[in-house]
C-alpha positions as CSV (number, residue, x, y, z in Angstrom):
1,M,0.0,0.0,0.0
2,W,1.3,3.5,-0.9
3,K,2.0,5.9,1.9
4,P,-0.2,9.0,2.0
5,S,2.7,11.2,1.1
6,N,3.4,9.2,-2.0
7,V,-0.3,9.2,-3.0
8,L,-0.4,13.0,-2.7
9,A,2.9,13.4,-4.6
10,A,1.6,11.3,-7.4
11,W,-1.5,13.5,-7.7
12,L,0.6,16.7,-7.5
13,L,2.6,15.5,-10.6
14,C,-0.5,15.4,-12.7
15,M,-2.2,18.6,-11.4
16,P,-2.0,21.9,-13.3
17,L,0.7,24.1,-11.9
18,S,-1.7,27.1,-11.9
19,C,-4.1,25.2,-9.6
20,L,-1.3,24.1,-7.4
21,A,-0.1,27.7,-6.9
22,Q,-3.5,28.9,-6.0
23,V,-4.1,26.2,-3.4
24,A,-0.6,26.6,-1.9
25,Q,-0.9,30.4,-1.6
26,R,-4.2,30.5,0.1
27,G,-4.3,27.4,2.4
28,P,-7.3,25.9,4.1
29,A,-10.0,27.7,5.9
30,D,-10.1,26.9,9.6
31,V,-13.7,25.6,10.2
32,H,-15.0,24.4,13.6
33,V,-18.3,23.7,15.4
34,V,-18.3,25.6,18.7
35,Q,-20.7,26.4,21.5
36,V,-21.5,30.0,22.2
37,Q,-23.7,30.7,25.2
38,G,-25.2,27.2,25.0
39,R,-25.9,27.4,21.3
40,Y,-24.0,25.6,18.5
41,Q,-22.3,27.7,15.9
42,L,-20.3,27.0,12.8
43,Q,-17.2,29.2,12.5
44,V,-15.0,29.8,9.5
45,D,-11.7,31.4,10.4
46,G,-13.2,32.5,13.8
47,K,-16.3,34.1,12.3
48,P,-19.9,32.8,12.5
49,F,-21.0,31.0,9.3
50,Y,-24.7,30.1,9.0
51,V,-25.2,27.8,6.0
52,K,-27.4,29.3,3.4
53,G,-26.9,26.5,0.9
54,G,-28.0,24.8,-2.3
55,G,-27.8,21.1,-3.0
56,M,-25.4,20.5,-5.9
57,A,-24.8,23.8,-7.8
58,G,-22.2,21.9,-9.7
59,T,-21.8,24.3,-12.7
60,P,-20.3,27.7,-12.7
61,Q,-23.6,29.2,-13.8
62,Q,-25.4,27.6,-10.8
63,Q,-22.7,28.7,-8.4
64,D,-22.9,32.3,-9.7
65,A,-26.7,32.3,-9.4
66,L,-26.4,30.9,-5.8
67,A,-24.0,33.7,-4.8
68,A,-26.1,36.4,-6.5
69,R,-29.3,35.2,-4.7
70,G,-27.6,35.4,-1.2
71,G,-26.4,31.8,-0.8
72,N,-23.0,31.1,0.7
73,S,-22.4,27.4,0.3
74,F,-23.3,24.3,-1.8
75,R,-22.8,20.6,-1.2
76,T,-21.7,17.8,-3.5
77,W,-22.5,14.1,-3.3
78,H,-19.0,12.9,-4.3
79,T,-15.6,14.3,-5.2
80,G,-15.8,13.2,-8.8
81,E,-13.4,11.2,-10.8
82,N,-11.5,14.0,-12.5
83,R,-9.4,15.9,-10.0
84,S,-8.7,18.8,-12.3
85,D,-12.4,19.3,-12.6
86,V,-12.9,19.2,-8.9
87,V,-10.2,21.8,-8.3
88,T,-11.7,24.0,-11.0
89,M,-15.1,23.7,-9.3
90,L,-13.5,24.7,-5.9
91,D,-11.6,27.5,-7.5
92,H,-14.7,29.0,-9.0
93,A,-16.5,28.6,-5.6
94,Q,-13.7,30.5,-3.9
95,R,-13.9,33.3,-6.4
96,S,-17.7,33.4,-6.0
97,G,-17.4,33.6,-2.2
98,L,-19.0,30.2,-1.7
99,K,-17.9,27.3,0.6
100,V,-18.3,23.7,-0.4
101,A,-19.5,20.8,1.8
102,M,-17.5,18.1,0.1
103,G,-19.4,14.9,-0.4
104,I,-17.5,11.7,-0.1
105,E,-19.0,8.7,-1.9
106,V,-19.5,5.9,0.6
107,A,-20.9,2.6,-0.7
108,R,-24.5,1.8,0.2
109,E,-25.8,-1.5,1.5
110,R,-28.9,-1.2,-0.8
111,H,-26.5,-1.3,-3.8
112,G,-24.9,-4.5,-2.6
113,F,-22.0,-3.4,-0.5
114,D,-21.2,-5.7,2.4
115,Y,-19.9,-3.9,5.5
116,D,-18.9,-7.3,6.9
117,D,-16.3,-7.6,4.1
118,A,-13.2,-6.2,5.8
119,K,-11.2,-6.1,2.5
120,A,-13.9,-4.0,0.8
121,V,-14.2,-1.7,3.7
122,D,-10.4,-1.2,3.8
123,A,-10.2,-0.5,0.1
124,Q,-12.9,2.1,0.4
125,R,-11.1,3.7,3.3
126,A,-7.9,3.9,1.3
127,R,-9.7,5.5,-1.6
128,I,-11.3,8.1,0.7
129,R,-7.9,8.8,2.2
130,R,-6.6,9.8,-1.2
131,E,-9.6,12.1,-1.8
132,V,-9.2,13.9,1.5
133,L,-5.5,14.4,0.9
134,A,-6.2,15.8,-2.5
135,Y,-8.6,18.6,-1.5
136,K,-8.2,19.2,2.2
137,D,-6.1,22.3,1.8
138,H,-8.3,24.1,-0.7
139,P,-9.8,27.3,0.9
140,A,-13.3,26.7,-0.5
141,V,-13.7,23.5,1.5
142,L,-16.2,23.9,4.4
143,M,-16.5,20.3,5.7
144,W,-16.6,16.7,4.7
145,V,-19.9,14.8,4.2
146,V,-19.2,11.1,4.6
147,G,-21.8,9.3,2.6
148,N,-25.4,10.2,1.8
149,E,-28.4,8.5,3.4
150,L,-26.5,5.3,4.3
151,N,-29.5,4.3,6.5
152,L,-31.9,4.2,3.6
153,E,-32.8,0.5,3.1
154,G,-29.8,-0.5,5.2
155,K,-29.8,-2.9,8.1
156,N,-26.2,-3.6,9.0
157,P,-25.1,-1.4,11.8
158,A,-21.5,-2.0,10.8
159,V,-21.9,0.8,8.3
160,W,-21.8,3.3,11.2
161,T,-18.6,1.6,12.5
162,A,-17.1,2.3,9.1
163,V,-18.3,5.9,9.2
164,G,-16.8,6.4,12.6
165,Q,-13.5,5.0,11.4
166,L,-13.6,7.3,8.4
167,A,-14.3,10.3,10.6
168,D,-11.4,9.4,12.8
169,M,-9.1,9.1,9.8
170,I,-10.3,12.4,8.3
171,H,-9.7,14.2,11.6
172,T,-6.2,12.9,11.7
173,L,-5.5,14.0,8.1
174,D,-7.4,17.3,8.2
175,P,-7.8,19.1,11.6
176,H,-9.3,22.1,9.8
177,H,-12.7,20.8,8.8
178,P,-15.6,19.1,10.5
179,V,-16.9,15.7,9.5
180,M,-20.6,14.7,9.2
181,T,-22.9,12.2,7.6
182,T,-26.4,12.6,6.3
183,L,-29.5,10.7,7.3
184,A,-32.8,9.9,5.4
185,G,-35.0,10.6,8.4
186,F,-33.9,9.5,11.9
187,D,-35.2,8.0,15.1
188,K,-33.8,7.0,18.5
189,P,-32.3,3.6,17.5
190,L,-30.4,5.2,14.6
191,I,-29.1,8.1,16.7
192,E,-28.0,5.6,19.4
193,A,-26.2,3.5,16.9
194,I,-24.4,6.6,15.5
195,K,-23.5,7.9,19.0
196,Q,-22.0,4.5,19.9
197,R,-20.3,3.6,16.6
198,A,-19.3,7.0,15.2
199,P,-18.9,9.3,18.2
200,S,-16.3,11.5,16.5
201,L,-18.7,12.9,14.0
202,D,-18.9,16.7,14.6
203,L,-22.5,17.0,13.5
204,I,-25.1,15.2,11.4
205,G,-27.1,16.1,8.3
206,I,-30.9,15.7,8.4
207,Q,-32.9,15.1,5.2
208,L,-36.6,15.6,5.4
209,Y,-39.1,16.9,2.8
210,G,-42.9,17.0,3.5
211,D,-42.2,15.5,6.9
212,I,-39.9,18.3,8.0
213,S,-42.8,19.5,10.2
214,A,-41.9,16.5,12.4
215,L,-38.3,17.8,12.9
216,P,-38.7,19.4,16.3
217,E,-40.4,16.2,17.7
218,K,-37.9,13.9,16.0
219,L,-35.0,15.8,17.7
220,K,-36.7,15.5,21.0
221,T,-37.7,11.8,20.8
222,S,-34.4,10.6,19.2
223,G,-32.2,12.2,21.8
224,W,-30.1,14.1,19.4
225,T,-29.0,17.2,21.3
226,G,-25.9,18.0,19.1
227,P,-25.5,20.3,16.1
228,Y,-27.0,19.5,12.7
229,I,-27.6,20.9,9.2
230,V,-30.7,20.2,7.2
231,T,-28.7,18.9,4.3
232,E,-31.7,18.2,2.1
233,W,-35.2,19.7,2.2
234,G,-37.6,21.2,-0.3
235,P,-40.9,20.3,-1.9
236,T,-43.2,17.6,-0.7
237,G,-41.6,14.3,-1.9
238,H,-43.1,12.2,-4.6
239,W,-43.5,9.4,-2.0
240,E,-45.5,11.7,0.3
241,S,-47.8,13.2,-2.3
242,P,-51.4,12.2,-3.2
243,L,-51.7,9.6,-5.9
244,T,-54.1,9.0,-8.8
245,T,-56.0,5.7,-8.8
246,W,-53.3,4.2,-11.0
247,G,-50.5,5.3,-8.6
248,A,-49.1,8.4,-10.3
249,P,-47.9,11.0,-7.8
250,I,-49.5,14.5,-8.1
251,E,-46.8,17.2,-8.2
252,D,-47.3,20.7,-6.7
253,T,-47.0,23.7,-9.1
254,A,-43.9,25.9,-9.0
255,T,-45.9,28.5,-7.2
256,R,-47.1,26.2,-4.5
257,K,-43.5,24.8,-4.0
258,A,-42.2,28.3,-3.4
259,Q,-44.9,28.9,-0.8
260,L,-44.0,25.7,1.0
261,L,-40.2,26.5,0.9
262,T,-41.0,29.8,2.7
263,E,-43.2,28.2,5.3
264,R,-40.9,25.3,6.0
265,Y,-37.7,27.4,6.2
266,Q,-39.3,29.9,8.6
267,R,-41.1,27.4,10.8
268,Y,-38.7,24.4,11.0
269,I,-35.2,25.6,10.0
270,A,-34.5,29.2,10.9
271,S,-36.5,28.8,14.1
272,D,-34.0,26.5,15.7
273,T,-31.3,28.8,17.0
274,R,-29.7,26.3,19.4
275,Q,-28.7,23.2,17.3
276,A,-29.3,24.1,13.6
277,L,-26.3,25.4,11.7
278,G,-28.2,26.1,8.4
279,S,-29.5,24.1,5.5
280,Y,-29.1,23.1,1.8
281,V,-32.3,23.4,-0.2
282,F,-32.7,20.7,-2.8
283,L,-32.0,21.0,-5.7
284,W,-30.0,24.0,-6.8
285,G,-30.1,22.8,-10.4
286,N,-32.4,20.3,-12.1
287,K,-32.7,16.5,-12.3
288,Q,-35.1,13.8,-13.4
289,E,-36.7,12.2,-10.4
290,R,-40.2,11.0,-11.2
291,T,-40.6,14.1,-13.3
292,P,-38.0,16.6,-14.8
293,T,-39.3,19.3,-12.5
294,W,-40.1,17.8,-9.1
295,Y,-37.0,18.8,-7.1
296,G,-35.1,21.3,-9.3
297,L,-35.3,25.0,-8.5
298,F,-34.3,25.6,-12.1
299,L,-35.8,24.2,-15.4
300,P,-33.6,21.9,-17.4
301,S,-33.2,24.8,-19.9
302,G,-31.8,27.0,-17.1
303,E,-34.6,29.4,-16.1
304,S,-35.1,30.1,-12.4
305,T,-38.4,29.4,-10.8
306,P,-40.5,31.0,-8.0
307,S,-38.6,28.9,-5.5
308,V,-35.3,30.7,-6.3
309,D,-37.1,34.0,-5.6
310,A,-38.3,32.6,-2.3
311,M,-34.9,31.5,-1.2
312,Q,-33.4,35.0,-2.0
313,Q,-36.1,36.6,0.1
314,L,-35.4,34.2,3.0
315,W,-31.6,34.5,2.8
316,T,-31.3,38.3,2.2
317,G,-34.6,39.8,3.3
318,K,-34.9,41.4,-0.1
319,P,-37.1,40.4,-3.1
320,A,-35.7,39.7,-6.5
321,A,-35.5,42.7,-8.8
322,N,-37.5,40.8,-11.4
323,R,-39.5,37.8,-10.3
324,A,-40.6,34.6,-11.8
325,P,-44.2,34.3,-13.0
326,S,-46.9,32.5,-10.9
327,I,-49.0,29.6,-12.2
328,A,-52.4,28.2,-11.2
329,V,-53.2,24.6,-10.5
330,P,-53.8,23.0,-13.9
331,T,-57.0,21.4,-15.0
332,I,-58.1,19.1,-17.8
333,D,-61.7,19.6,-18.8
334,G,-62.2,21.6,-15.6
335,Q,-61.0,18.7,-13.4
336,L,-58.1,18.6,-11.0
337,A,-55.5,15.8,-11.1
338,Q,-57.0,14.4,-7.8
339,A,-60.0,13.4,-9.9
340,S,-57.8,10.7,-11.6
341,V,-58.8,11.8,-15.1
342,T,-59.1,9.0,-17.7
343,V,-59.7,9.8,-21.3
344,A,-60.3,7.8,-24.5
345,P,-57.5,7.2,-27.0
346,G,-57.4,10.1,-29.6
347,S,-60.0,12.1,-27.8
348,E,-59.8,16.0,-27.7
349,H,-59.7,17.8,-24.4
350,A,-59.3,21.3,-22.9
351,A,-56.5,22.1,-20.4
352,K,-55.7,25.3,-18.5
353,A,-53.0,26.6,-16.3
354,A,-53.4,30.4,-15.9
355,S,-50.2,32.3,-15.2
356,E,-49.4,35.9,-14.2
357,D,-46.2,37.9,-14.1
358,P,-45.7,40.1,-11.0
359,D,-43.6,42.6,-13.1
360,G,-46.0,42.6,-16.1
361,D,-43.6,40.8,-18.4
362,A,-44.9,39.1,-21.5
363,L,-45.3,35.3,-21.0
364,H,-44.7,32.4,-23.3
365,Y,-46.3,29.0,-22.8
366,Q,-44.9,25.7,-23.8
367,W,-47.0,22.5,-23.5
368,S,-45.9,18.9,-23.9
369,V,-47.0,15.4,-23.1
370,R,-44.7,12.7,-21.8
371,A,-45.2,9.1,-20.9
372,E,-45.5,8.6,-17.1
373,S,-42.2,7.6,-15.4
374,T,-42.0,3.9,-14.5
375,A,-39.0,4.4,-12.3
376,R,-39.2,3.0,-8.7
377,T,-35.7,4.1,-7.6
378,V,-35.1,5.5,-4.1
379,G,-32.6,7.9,-2.6
380,G,-32.2,10.0,-5.8
381,D,-30.7,7.1,-7.8
382,P,-30.5,8.0,-11.6
383,E,-33.6,7.9,-13.7
384,D,-34.2,8.3,-17.4
385,V,-36.4,11.2,-18.6
386,P,-39.7,9.7,-20.0
387,A,-40.1,10.0,-23.7
388,Q,-42.1,12.9,-25.1
389,V,-45.2,11.9,-27.0
390,D,-46.2,13.6,-30.2
391,V,-49.7,14.9,-29.8
392,R,-51.6,17.8,-31.5
393,I,-51.8,20.8,-29.3
394,S,-53.7,24.0,-30.1
395,E,-53.0,26.9,-27.7
396,T,-55.6,29.6,-27.0
397,A,-55.4,32.6,-24.7
398,N,-54.7,33.1,-21.0
399,G,-53.0,29.7,-20.4
400,A,-55.7,27.6,-22.1
401,M,-55.2,25.0,-24.8
402,R,-56.7,22.0,-26.5
403,F,-54.9,18.7,-27.1
404,V,-55.6,15.4,-28.6
405,A,-54.9,12.4,-26.3
406,P,-52.4,9.8,-27.3
407,T,-53.8,6.9,-29.2
408,Q,-51.9,4.3,-27.2
409,P,-53.5,3.4,-23.8
410,G,-51.3,4.0,-20.8
411,A,-50.3,6.6,-18.2
412,Y,-49.1,10.0,-19.3
413,R,-48.4,13.5,-17.9
414,L,-49.2,16.9,-19.4
415,F,-46.5,19.5,-18.8
416,V,-46.7,23.3,-19.1
417,E,-43.8,25.7,-18.7
418,V,-44.3,29.5,-18.7
419,R,-41.4,31.8,-19.3
420,D,-40.9,35.5,-19.1
421,E,-38.2,37.3,-21.1
422,H,-35.8,37.6,-18.2
423,G,-34.7,34.0,-17.5
424,H,-37.5,33.1,-15.2
425,A,-40.2,30.5,-15.4
426,A,-43.1,28.7,-13.7
427,Y,-44.3,25.2,-14.4
428,A,-47.0,22.6,-13.6
429,N,-48.0,19.2,-14.7
430,F,-51.0,16.9,-14.7
431,P,-51.0,13.1,-14.7
432,F,-53.7,11.5,-16.8
433,R,-54.6,8.1,-18.2
434,V,-55.6,6.9,-21.6
435,Q,-57.9,4.0,-21.6
436,A,-60.3,2.6,-24.1
437,K,-64.0,2.4,-23.0
438,E,-65.2,-1.1,-22.3
């Protein structure tokens, strides 16, 4: 096995000299979790740092938008395979005034990893050692996030022993940054296992969506009295949402999600001034997870949504200079999605999703139909975007349109995106079913 110094030396030989010079000149930030008058506080170079964060923000454009909207940090899920790319990301974050919670990929039991396999655990620890050595001295690093939701569909408590060993190793290698892990929900047995098997963790990450309202009670009943960051939160999850009769989850509109973000942040995140060190709203970007819009605060084409405006208001106390449009709950033939609308193949129908712009900007509608996602993944595992279906659409005025249903029976979803002329948008969608009459 290579010694750490040799691993680092090998990496330095292949790293651009310009990047090396920047890292060497600046050195790491000194980050610690401390207690001040009985309250936990994250400090960076001796100054309080309350996390106003976005989950991911992996591109320069997303980082710039985060900084412009009042955010100060983003988190990643893994360090990535290309070290030059990671350093470039960190350099851009540093220039933008952002700190990075560095995610470390830790194998999951639900993906087949066996934490009773000592050789596999040792190999993982060696790989993580190299990653920590590679980036620990970059000034944009805020902390290390060891794994993501390792408790999800996991039963072997040995995973927390491994996490504790990783935390011990990272503290030895890097005394400047805290170490945490993130949890998909939590209860007393889980917290007890972490306290016993990974006591050197500096804090934990809590990940809740629609059930974030239970956070104060969960903290009380679980016995977690230490510091935490809400490392994922956002809209109501697809697993928590109402369903059609054929099992399609009903997604909130962009407008409703922004309202929920404001309510949840104020009531359950900012209100805890004793243990909470901030949060990372999910997702500062976009991704396919049941739909292309469910969790992203931006459309796949890059426009920001009302949720971004909501976060700016929460983080800065100031509204956006130009705001995203609002959008009403969509209907098909005057019915809501909760009615489990079923239509005949090739039949014609009316849909509506009225939108308004708070700044009086002109609005442009885009309608489409896609097949309903058949994915049943959990924990944000990758999904394919469902195929778009070619149907005839005739737009009318004020967010109304007529469309011809697909001819093939099955589950579908009608999407609408509404854009202003300033890079902002709103969206909504409506699950429906095509079924021949008996």
